[in-house]
MIDOSE-1310 file (N, C-alpha, C; in nm, 2 decimals, decimal comma, always signed):
residues 249
maas	-4,44/-0,11/-1,88/-4,44/+0,01/-1,77/-4,35/+0,14/-1,88; -4,31/+0,16/-1,95/-4,31/+0,25/-2,02/-4,40/+0,33/-2,12; -4,51/+0,21/-2,18/-4,61/+0,26/-2,22/-4,73/+0,28/-2,13; -4,74/+0,25/-1,99/-4,83/+0,28/-1,89/-4,80/+0,41/-1,83
ergr	-4,66/+0,45/-1,84/-4,61/+0,57/-1,78/-4,67/+0,66/-1,87; -4,72/+0,67/-2,02/-4,74/+0,79/-2,10/-4,89/+0,76/-2,10; -4,95/+0,66/-2,04/-5,11/+0,64/-2,01/-5,15/+0,70/-1,90; -5,05/+0,73/-1,83/-5,06/+0,79/-1,69/-5,09/+0,95/-1,69
aplf	-5,03/+1,00/-1,83/-5,00/+1,14/-1,87/-5,08/+1,22/-1,91; -5,24/+1,19/-1,93/-5,30/+1,25/-1,98/-5,28/+1,39/-2,07; -5,23/+1,49/-2,02/-5,18/+1,61/-2,06/-5,09/+1,60/-2,15; -4,98/+1,50/-2,15/-4,88/+1,49/-2,27/-4,95/+1,46/-2,39
wpla	-5,05/+1,40/-2,38/-5,09/+1,37/-2,51/-5,15/+1,48/-2,62; -5,22/+1,56/-2,56/-5,29/+1,70/-2,65/-5,15/+1,77/-2,67; -5,03/+1,79/-2,60/-4,93/+1,85/-2,64/-4,86/+1,80/-2,74; -4,84/+1,64/-2,76/-4,80/+1,59/-2,84/-4,84/+1,56/-2,97
avvi	-4,97/+1,60/-2,98/-5,05/+1,61/-3,09/-5,06/+1,74/-3,17; -5,00/+1,83/-3,08/-4,97/+2,00/-3,15/-4,80/+1,99/-3,17; -4,74/+1,96/-3,08/-4,57/+1,95/-3,11/-4,50/+1,82/-3,21; -4,57/+1,77/-3,22/-4,49/+1,67/-3,33/-4,50/+1,67/-3,44
pfis	-4,64/+1,71/-3,50/-4,61/+1,74/-3,65/-4,57/+1,88/-3,66; -4,55/+2,00/-3,58/-4,50/+2,08/-3,61/-4,36/+2,05/-3,61; -4,29/+1,96/-3,50/-4,13/+1,92/-3,52/-4,16/+1,85/-3,64; -4,21/+1,74/-3,67/-4,20/+1,67/-3,80/-4,18/+1,76/-3,93
ylak	-4,23/+1,86/-3,97/-4,20/+1,92/-4,04/-4,07/+1,99/-4,08; -4,03/+2,09/-3,94/-3,91/+2,12/-3,96/-3,83/+2,02/-3,94; -3,80/+1,89/-3,89/-3,71/+1,84/-3,82/-3,68/+1,65/-3,90; -3,64/+1,61/-3,96/-3,61/+1,49/-3,95/-3,52/+1,41/-3,86
irit	-3,56/+1,36/-3,75/-3,49/+1,31/-3,66/-3,49/+1,20/-3,65; -3,32/+1,15/-3,65/-3,28/+1,03/-3,68/-3,21/+0,97/-3,51; -3,27/+0,90/-3,47/-3,18/+0,86/-3,34/-3,12/+0,74/-3,34; -2,99/+0,75/-3,25/-2,92/+0,60/-3,25/-2,89/+0,61/-3,13
ggek	-2,88/+0,49/-3,09/-2,89/+0,44/-2,91/-2,98/+0,47/-2,87; -3,13/+0,47/-2,92/-3,24/+0,51/-2,81/-3,26/+0,38/-2,70; -3,22/+0,26/-2,72/-3,23/+0,14/-2,65/-3,17/+0,17/-2,52; -3,05/+0,23/-2,54/-2,99/+0,29/-2,40/-3,04/+0,36/-2,31
lpaq	-3,17/+0,46/-2,34/-3,25/+0,51/-2,24/-3,36/+0,41/-2,17; -3,32/+0,38/-2,05/-3,42/+0,31/-2,01/-3,56/+0,31/-2,02; -3,58/+0,19/-2,04/-3,73/+0,17/-2,07/-3,81/+0,16/-1,98; -3,77/+0,18/-1,82/-3,89/+0,21/-1,71/-3,79/+0,27/-1,60
gafv	-3,82/+0,31/-1,48/-3,75/+0,36/-1,42/-3,69/+0,50/-1,43; -3,64/+0,52/-1,29/-3,57/+0,71/-1,30/-3,45/+0,67/-1,42; -3,42/+0,82/-1,46/-3,32/+0,82/-1,53/-3,29/+0,98/-1,54; -3,16/+1,04/-1,51/-3,09/+1,18/-1,57/-3,06/+1,15/-1,73
lapn	-3,11/+1,22/-1,81/-3,06/+1,27/-1,96/-3,00/+1,36/-1,96; -2,87/+1,40/-2,01/-2,79/+1,54/-1,99/-2,75/+1,54/-2,17; -2,84/+1,63/-2,23/-2,81/+1,64/-2,35/-2,69/+1,80/-2,38; -2,62/+1,78/-2,53/-2,55/+1,92/-2,54/-2,68/+2,05/-2,54
hyse	-2,63/+2,16/-2,55/-2,74/+2,27/-2,58/-2,69/+2,37/-2,66; -2,69/+2,42/-2,73/-2,65/+2,55/-2,81/-2,76/+2,61/-2,92; -2,92/+2,59/-2,90/-3,00/+2,64/-2,97/-3,14/+2,63/-2,88; -3,19/+2,77/-2,87/-3,33/+2,78/-2,79/-3,38/+2,66/-2,81
fdpl	-3,38/+2,62/-2,92/-3,51/+2,51/-2,99/-3,48/+2,40/-2,93; -3,35/+2,34/-2,89/-3,31/+2,21/-2,83/-3,43/+2,16/-2,75; -3,51/+2,21/-2,66/-3,56/+2,13/-2,60/-3,69/+2,05/-2,68; -3,73/+2,14/-2,78/-3,86/+2,06/-2,83/-3,78/+1,95/-2,94
ivav	-3,68/+1,95/-2,93/-3,61/+1,84/-3,03/-3,59/+1,71/-2,95; -3,56/+1,78/-2,82/-3,51/+1,68/-2,73/-3,64/+1,59/-2,63; -3,74/+1,68/-2,62/-3,90/+1,61/-2,62/-3,93/+1,53/-2,69; -3,93/+1,60/-2,84/-4,00/+1,47/-2,93/-3,90/+1,35/-2,94
avwr	-3,77/+1,35/-2,93/-3,72/+1,22/-2,94/-3,72/+1,13/-2,78; -3,73/+1,21/-2,68/-3,74/+1,13/-2,57/-3,89/+1,04/-2,57; -4,00/+1,13/-2,63/-4,15/+1,07/-2,63/-4,13/+0,95/-2,78; -4,03/+0,99/-2,84/-4,02/+0,87/-2,99/-3,95/+0,77/-2,88
mkrl	-3,85/+0,78/-2,76/-3,80/+0,67/-2,76/-3,90/+0,59/-2,59; -4,00/+0,64/-2,63/-4,14/+0,58/-2,52/-4,11/+0,62/-2,36; -4,06/+0,75/-2,35/-4,04/+0,78/-2,19/-4,12/+0,95/-2,22; -4,15/+0,97/-2,09/-4,19/+1,12/-2,08/-4,10/+1,24/-2,08
prfm	-4,15/+1,31/-2,18/-4,00/+1,42/-2,15/-4,02/+1,51/-2,06; -3,95/+1,56/-1,93/-3,98/+1,58/-1,84/-3,84/+1,68/-1,83; -3,85/+1,83/-1,78/-3,72/+1,92/-1,77/-3,70/+1,97/-1,64; -3,61/+2,02/-1,61/-3,57/+2,10/-1,48/-3,61/+2,26/-1,56
akes	-3,67/+2,28/-1,45/-3,70/+2,46/-1,51/-3,70/+2,55/-1,39; -3,64/+2,66/-1,44/-3,66/+2,76/-1,32/-3,80/+2,77/-1,25; -3,76/+2,80/-1,11/-3,87/+2,79/-0,98/-3,96/+2,91/-1,03; -3,91/+3,02/-1,07/-4,01/+3,13/-1,10/-4,14/+3,12/-1,21
lfrv	-4,09/+3,00/-1,32/-4,16/+3,00/-1,41/-4,30/+2,94/-1,38; -4,29/+2,84/-1,25/-4,37/+2,77/-1,17/-4,51/+2,88/-1,11; -4,48/+3,01/-1,09/-4,56/+3,09/-1,03/-4,62/+3,17/-1,13; -4,61/+3,16/-1,25/-4,64/+3,21/-1,34/-4,82/+3,17/-1,43
pvlg	-4,88/+3,24/-1,43/-5,04/+3,17/-1,43/-5,03/+3,09/-1,54; -5,12/+3,02/-1,52/-5,16/+2,89/-1,65/-5,02/+2,79/-1,70; -4,92/+2,89/-1,71/-4,78/+2,79/-1,71/-4,73/+2,75/-1,61; -4,76/+2,78/-1,48/-4,72/+2,71/-1,36/-4,81/+2,58/-1,32
silr	-4,93/+2,56/-1,40/-5,02/+2,45/-1,37/-4,98/+2,34/-1,48; -4,94/+2,40/-1,61/-4,88/+2,30/-1,67/-4,77/+2,26/-1,63; -4,66/+2,33/-1,59/-4,55/+2,28/-1,54/-4,56/+2,18/-1,43; -4,65/+2,19/-1,36/-4,68/+2,12/-1,22/-4,75/+1,99/-1,25
atgm	-4,85/+2,02/-1,38/-4,94/+1,87/-1,40/-4,84/+1,80/-1,52; -4,74/+1,85/-1,56/-4,66/+1,74/-1,63/-4,56/+1,69/-1,56; -4,50/+1,77/-1,43/-4,41/+1,67/-1,36/-4,29/+1,72/-1,42; -4,31/+1,85/-1,47/-4,15/+1,94/-1,44/-4,09/+1,97/-1,33
ipva	-3,95/+1,94/-1,30/-3,90/+2,00/-1,16/-3,86/+2,14/-1,15; -3,88/+2,21/-1,05/-3,83/+2,34/-1,04/-3,68/+2,34/-0,95; -3,64/+2,46/-1,01/-3,45/+2,46/-0,96/-3,51/+2,58/-0,91; -3,45/+2,64/-0,80/-3,43/+2,74/-0,73/-3,29/+2,75/-0,66
rtss	-3,23/+2,90/-0,72/-3,16/+2,97/-0,66/-3,12/+2,97/-0,54; -3,06/+2,88/-0,48/-3,05/+2,87/-0,28/-2,91/+2,85/-0,26; -2,93/+2,83/-0,12/-2,76/+2,80/-0,05/-2,74/+2,68/-0,10; -2,62/+2,68/-0,08/-2,55/+2,50/-0,08/-2,61/+2,42/-0,01
aasa	-2,67/+2,45/+0,12/-2,71/+2,35/+0,25/-2,87/+2,32/+0,15; -2,92/+2,47/+0,12/-3,09/+2,42/+0,09/-3,10/+2,35/-0,06; -2,99/+2,38/-0,14/-2,96/+2,31/-0,28/-2,96/+2,17/-0,24; -2,88/+2,13/-0,15/-2,83/+1,98/-0,15/-2,99/+1,91/-0,08
kqtm	-3,06/+1,99/+0,03/-3,16/+1,93/+0,04/-3,29/+1,89/-0,04; -3,28/+1,99/-0,13/-3,37/+2,00/-0,27/-3,33/+1,91/-0,34; -3,20/+1,89/-0,41/-3,13/+1,75/-0,46/-3,20/+1,67/-0,41; -3,17/+1,61/-0,29/-3,20/+1,48/-0,24/-3,35/+1,46/-0,25
aqsr	-3,43/+1,54/-0,23/-3,59/+1,56/-0,24/-3,65/+1,50/-0,36; -3,58/+1,56/-0,48/-3,58/+1,57/-0,64/-3,57/+1,44/-0,67; -3,43/+1,36/-0,63/-3,38/+1,25/-0,67/-3,48/+1,16/-0,60; -3,52/+1,15/-0,49/-3,60/+1,05/-0,42/-3,72/+1,05/-0,49
dlve	-3,79/+1,16/-0,52/-3,93/+1,16/-0,65/-3,92/+1,09/-0,70; -3,81/+1,15/-0,84/-3,79/+1,05/-0,93/-3,77/+0,90/-0,93; -3,69/+0,85/-0,82/-3,70/+0,69/-0,77/-3,81/+0,63/-0,76; -3,90/+0,71/-0,69/-4,04/+0,67/-0,63/-4,11/+0,66/-0,75
hgrg	-4,13/+0,78/-0,82/-4,24/+0,73/-0,93/-4,18/+0,69/-1,06; -4,03/+0,65/-1,06/-4,03/+0,58/-1,19/-3,98/+0,70/-1,31; -3,97/+0,80/-1,27/-3,97/+0,93/-1,39/-3,83/+0,97/-1,40; -3,81/+1,01/-1,53/-3,67/+1,07/-1,60/-3,67/+1,19/-1,55
vivy	-3,58/+1,27/-1,59/-3,55/+1,38/-1,63/-3,45/+1,44/-1,72; -3,48/+1,55/-1,77/-3,35/+1,62/-1,89/-3,29/+1,70/-1,83; -3,16/+1,73/-1,81/-3,07/+1,82/-1,77/-2,98/+1,88/-1,81; -2,98/+1,98/-1,87/-2,87/+2,07/-1,95/-2,77/+2,07/-1,85
pegt	-2,65/+1,96/-1,85/-2,54/+2,03/-1,79/-2,49/+2,14/-1,82; -2,45/+2,19/-1,92/-2,40/+2,34/-1,93/-2,48/+2,44/-1,88; -2,62/+2,41/-1,83/-2,69/+2,53/-1,75/-2,73/+2,63/-1,85; -2,69/+2,66/-1,95/-2,72/+2,75/-2,06/-2,68/+2,74/-2,22
ltrd	-2,71/+2,81/-2,30/-2,60/+2,78/-2,41/-2,47/+2,80/-2,44; -2,44/+2,67/-2,50/-2,30/+2,68/-2,48/-2,21/+2,82/-2,57; -2,12/+2,86/-2,51/-2,06/+2,99/-2,54/-1,97/+2,95/-2,65; -1,90/+2,82/-2,66/-1,81/+2,76/-2,76/-1,84/+2,84/-2,88
pelw	-1,73/+2,88/-2,94/-1,79/+2,96/-3,09/-1,81/+2,85/-3,19; -1,76/+2,73/-3,19/-1,79/+2,64/-3,26/-1,91/+2,52/-3,24; -1,97/+2,56/-3,10/-2,07/+2,51/-3,07/-2,05/+2,35/-2,99; -1,94/+2,35/-2,95/-1,91/+2,24/-2,89/-1,93/+2,25/-2,74
pmrg	-1,92/+2,17/-2,64/-2,00/+2,16/-2,51/-1,90/+2,25/-2,44; -1,93/+2,31/-2,37/-1,81/+2,39/-2,25/-1,86/+2,33/-2,14; -1,79/+2,40/-2,06/-1,76/+2,36/-1,93/-1,90/+2,31/-1,85; -1,90/+2,19/-1,80/-2,00/+2,16/-1,72/-2,09/+2,22/-1,58
ksga	-2,14/+2,18/-1,51/-2,21/+2,21/-1,40/-2,26/+2,07/-1,36; -2,26/+2,09/-1,23/-2,28/+1,95/-1,11/-2,43/+1,91/-1,11; -2,49/+2,02/-1,16/-2,66/+1,98/-1,14/-2,68/+1,84/-1,16; -2,65/+1,79/-1,29/-2,70/+1,66/-1,32/-2,61/+1,55/-1,27
vrla	-2,54/+1,54/-1,24/-2,44/+1,47/-1,14/-2,48/+1,45/-1,04; -2,48/+1,56/-0,93/-2,56/+1,57/-0,83/-2,72/+1,48/-0,81; -2,79/+1,51/-0,89/-2,89/+1,46/-0,88/-2,92/+1,29/-0,90; -2,82/+1,25/-1,02/-2,76/+1,10/-1,02/-2,70/+1,04/-0,93
lagd	-2,63/+1,10/-0,86/-2,56/+1,05/-0,74/-2,65/+1,04/-0,60; -2,74/+1,12/-0,63/-2,80/+1,14/-0,52/-2,90/+1,01/-0,47; -2,94/+0,96/-0,58/-3,01/+0,87/-0,62/-3,00/+0,73/-0,66; -2,87/+0,71/-0,68/-2,80/+0,62/-0,76/-2,87/+0,59/-0,91
ipli	-2,91/+0,71/-0,96/-3,01/+0,69/-1,07/-2,89/+0,68/-1,20; -2,94/+0,63/-1,33/-2,87/+0,63/-1,42/-2,84/+0,72/-1,52; -2,71/+0,76/-1,55/-2,68/+0,93/-1,61/-2,65/+0,90/-1,73; -2,74/+0,91/-1,84/-2,78/+0,92/-1,94/-2,67/+1,03/-2,03
pmaq	-2,58/+1,03/-2,12/-2,51/+1,14/-2,23/-2,59/+1,15/-2,33; -2,64/+1,24/-2,38/-2,69/+1,27/-2,55/-2,65/+1,36/-2,61; -2,62/+1,36/-2,72/-2,56/+1,45/-2,82/-2,68/+1,46/-2,95; -2,70/+1,60/-2,98/-2,80/+1,63/-3,10/-2,72/+1,76/-3,18
wgtq	-2,73/+1,71/-3,31/-2,67/+1,76/-3,38/-2,75/+1,82/-3,52; -2,75/+1,96/-3,55/-2,87/+1,98/-3,68/-2,99/+2,07/-3,66; -3,00/+2,10/-3,53/-3,10/+2,18/-3,46/-3,04/+2,35/-3,52; -2,92/+2,36/-3,51/-2,86/+2,48/-3,54/-2,93/+2,52/-3,72
rimg	-2,97/+2,44/-3,78/-2,99/+2,48/-3,89/-3,14/+2,50/-3,90; -3,23/+2,50/-3,79/-3,38/+2,54/-3,77/-3,36/+2,69/-3,70; -3,26/+2,69/-3,58/-3,25/+2,80/-3,49/-3,14/+2,80/-3,45; -3,04/+2,89/-3,51/-2,91/+2,94/-3,46/-2,95/+2,97/-3,31
ryqk	-2,79/+2,98/-3,26/-2,76/+3,03/-3,12/-2,79/+3,15/-3,15; -2,87/+3,22/-3,01/-2,93/+3,35/-2,99/-3,01/+3,38/-3,13; -3,02/+3,29/-3,22/-3,14/+3,34/-3,33/-3,28/+3,38/-3,28; -3,33/+3,49/-3,34/-3,49/+3,52/-3,32/-3,59/+3,45/-3,38
glsf	-3,58/+3,37/-3,47/-3,66/+3,31/-3,59/-3,65/+3,17/-3,63; -3,71/+3,09/-3,67/-3,69/+2,97/-3,72/-3,66/+2,98/-3,85; -3,59/+2,89/-3,91/-3,59/+2,85/-4,05/-3,67/+2,75/-4,08; -3,81/+2,76/-4,17/-3,88/+2,69/-4,21/-3,85/+2,61/-4,34
wppr	-3,72/+2,67/-4,41/-3,73/+2,63/-4,52/-3,59/+2,59/-4,60; -3,55/+2,47/-4,62/-3,63/+2,36/-4,66/-3,67/+2,28/-4,56; -3,81/+2,24/-4,57/-3,85/+2,14/-4,44/-3,77/+2,01/-4,43; -3,79/+1,97/-4,30/-3,71/+1,86/-4,25/-3,58/+1,87/-4,27
kpvq	-3,55/+1,94/-4,20/-3,39/+1,94/-4,17/-3,32/+1,83/-4,10; -3,21/+1,74/-4,14/-3,17/+1,64/-4,06/-3,11/+1,66/-3,97; -3,14/+1,61/-3,82/-3,11/+1,63/-3,66/-3,05/+1,49/-3,65; -2,95/+1,46/-3,61/-2,88/+1,35/-3,57/-2,90/+1,33/-3,40
iivg	-2,93/+1,26/-3,31/-2,94/+1,21/-3,18/-2,89/+1,08/-3,18; -2,76/+1,12/-3,05/-2,70/+0,98/-3,02/-2,73/+0,97/-2,87; -2,74/+0,87/-2,81/-2,75/+0,83/-2,69/-2,70/+0,77/-2,68; -2,59/+0,79/-2,54/-2,49/+0,72/-2,51/-2,50/+0,59/-2,39
dpvd	-2,40/+0,49/-2,37/-2,41/+0,42/-2,24/-2,40/+0,55/-2,08; -2,50/+0,47/-2,01/-2,48/+0,54/-1,89/-2,31/+0,55/-1,82; -2,30/+0,69/-1,77/-2,17/+0,75/-1,73/-2,15/+0,67/-1,57; -2,05/+0,57/-1,57/-2,01/+0,52/-1,45/-1,98/+0,60/-1,37
lsdl	-2,07/+0,58/-1,26/-1,98/+0,66/-1,14/-2,00/+0,62/-1,01; -1,99/+0,47/-1,04/-2,02/+0,37/-0,92/-1,89/+0,42/-0,77; -1,81/+0,43/-0,85/-1,66/+0,49/-0,74/-1,68/+0,63/-0,65; -1,75/+0,71/-0,73/-1,77/+0,80/-0,66/-1,93/+0,85/-0,56
rera	-2,00/+0,74/-0,53/-2,09/+0,73/-0,49/-2,05/+0,79/-0,35; -1,99/+0,70/-0,28/-1,95/+0,73/-0,14/-1,90/+0,87/-0,09; -1,85/+0,95/-0,21/-1,78/+1,08/-0,18/-1,88/+1,19/-0,25; -1,99/+1,15/-0,25/-2,09/+1,28/-0,34/-2,10/+1,37/-0,32
hepa	-2,09/+1,40/-0,20/-2,08/+1,55/-0,10/-1,94/+1,65/-0,11; -1,83/+1,56/-0,17/-1,68/+1,63/-0,19/-1,70/+1,71/-0,35; -1,63/+1,80/-0,33/-1,65/+1,90/-0,46/-1,56/+1,83/-0,55; -1,43/+1,76/-0,53/-1,34/+1,70/-0,61/-1,43/+1,59/-0,70
alne	-1,47/+1,52/-0,61/-1,59/+1,38/-0,69/-1,66/+1,47/-0,75; -1,75/+1,57/-0,76/-1,88/+1,62/-0,78/-1,81/+1,67/-0,95; -1,66/+1,72/-0,94/-1,60/+1,79/-1,02/-1,55/+1,67/-1,17; -1,50/+1,55/-1,07/-1,49/+1,43/-1,16/-1,58/+1,36/-1,21
atrr	-1,68/+1,37/-1,14/-1,83/+1,30/-1,21/-1,88/+1,43/-1,34; -1,89/+1,54/-1,33/-1,89/+1,66/-1,41/-1,81/+1,64/-1,54; -1,71/+1,58/-1,52/-1,58/+1,59/-1,64/-1,63/+1,48/-1,71; -1,62/+1,34/-1,63/-1,69/+1,21/-1,74/-1,80/+1,23/-1,80
lmda	-1,91/+1,35/-1,77/-2,02/+1,32/-1,84/-1,99/+1,42/-1,93; -1,94/+1,53/-1,95/-1,88/+1,62/-2,03/-1,81/+1,56/-2,15; -1,75/+1,45/-2,11/-1,65/+1,40/-2,20/-1,71/+1,31/-2,29; -1,85/+1,27/-2,22/-1,91/+1,15/-2,28/-2,00/+1,21/-2,37
itgl	-2,06/+1,32/-2,33/-2,14/+1,39/-2,43/-2,05/+1,43/-2,55; -1,95/+1,52/-2,51/-1,83/+1,56/-2,63/-1,81/+1,43/-2,74; -1,80/+1,30/-2,67/-1,73/+1,22/-2,76/-1,87/+1,15/-2,84; -2,01/+1,17/-2,80/-2,11/+1,15/-2,88/-2,14/+1,25/-2,99
leqa	-2,11/+1,37/-2,96/-2,11/+1,50/-3,06/-2,01/+1,47/-3,16; -1,88/+1,43/-3,12/-1,77/+1,42/-3,24/-1,85/+1,30/-3,31; -1,92/+1,21/-3,28/-1,96/+1,08/-3,37/-2,03/+1,16/-3,47; -2,16/+1,24/-3,42/-2,25/+1,31/-3,47/-2,21/+1,42/-3,59
rgek	-2,09/+1,46/-3,55/-2,06/+1,56/-3,62/-1,95/+1,52/-3,72; -1,88/+1,41/-3,70/-1,77/+1,36/-3,78/-1,64/+1,45/-3,77; -1,60/+1,49/-3,68/-1,51/+1,57/-3,66/-1,42/+1,56/-3,48; -1,33/+1,59/-3,47/-1,29/+1,59/-3,34/-1,29/+1,72/-3,27
apae	-1,35/+1,72/-3,15/-1,35/+1,84/-3,04/-1,23/+1,90/-3,02; -1,21/+2,06/-2,99/-1,08/+2,07/-2,94/-1,06/+2,03/-2,81; -0,93/+2,02/-2,80/-0,85/+1,97/-2,69/-0,89/+2,01/-2,57; -0,93/+2,13/-2,55/-0,96/+2,17/-2,45/-1,10/+2,24/-2,45
rwnp	-1,19/+2,23/-2,31/-1,31/+2,24/-2,34/-1,33/+2,43/-2,25; -1,42/+2,48/-2,35/-1,46/+2,63/-2,39/-1,51/+2,66/-2,21; -1,39/+2,72/-2,13/-1,50/+2,80/-2,00/-1,50/+2,93/-2,02; -1,61/+2,98/-2,01/-1,64/+3,12/-2,02/-1,55/+3,25/-1,90
sdhg	-1,52/+3,19/-1,82/-1,50/+3,27/-1,72/-1,33/+3,30/-1,77; -1,24/+3,21/-1,85/-1,13/+3,23/-1,91/-1,16/+3,34/-2,03; -1,24/+3,35/-2,09/-1,28/+3,46/-2,19/-1,38/+3,61/-2,13; -1,38/+3,58/-2,01/-1,47/+3,72/-1,99/-1,61/+3,69/-2,01
qket	-1,68/+3,59/-2,00/-1,79/+3,58/-2,01/-1,90/+3,53/-1,91; -2,02/+3,61/-1,91/-2,10/+3,57/-1,79/-2,19/+3,44/-1,86; -2,23/+3,36/-1,75/-2,30/+3,22/-1,77/-2,41/+3,31/-1,75; -2,49/+3,33/-1,82/-2,65/+3,39/-1,79/-2,75/+3,25/-1,82
grld	-2,89/+3,26/-1,78/-2,97/+3,18/-1,79/-2,93/+3,04/-1,76; -2,87/+3,03/-1,65/-2,82/+2,89/-1,58/-2,94/+2,83/-1,50; -2,93/+2,68/-1,52/-3,05/+2,61/-1,44/-3,02/+2,55/-1,32; -2,85/+2,51/-1,35/-2,78/+2,43/-1,23/-2,68/+2,47/-1,17
s	-2,58/+2,44/-1,09/-2,47/+2,51/-1,08/-2,39/+2,38/-1,02
């Protein structure tokens, strides 16, 4: 099934032919726990996010794990000529800033589509680059867990570390030397949300599901970094920071 999924998406192959050699020059990606990403069927993959270069690293890692890397993207990008056509052709998922009722309806439709077509999607639960000064995951948003709960889809945490050596947070350019900087990726076990499915519409249940997800991602990042995360997760609102560039809520 995994091989046929890639075979049914011919547009990914020319993209991979360009992107993978480029990334392979910049990064030496080591994946631990890759077998935990479902080989077939729907999934929601939730990585940490601290560099604008993260998506390319994560996309190559998912490709190496024999699945197609599809992301949630701002709905406005789908209206850009050429780019919008590529996003639609590769099965990326649009996200709109809508009312709660409309957002819930959109989430249900997107979740059903993932299950129906056996597709996975990559969702950054922080919604934007972490504001934590030491690049630890900050407070999460509920978009990833809502999507997983709506379709009873496996919610897979992921941590990646090393990308900041290629492109630091808010950095404008790439660091090309030395080449093949080590980047470690750890994929975790699915987050257990079974006890929350019947209460998926309740804010308290969504908050608990998001906490579990962020705890799982942080634990994986602790392994990758070989150090403990701060006892309290960074909350931008506590520090007078705006969370710009958010892709989910």
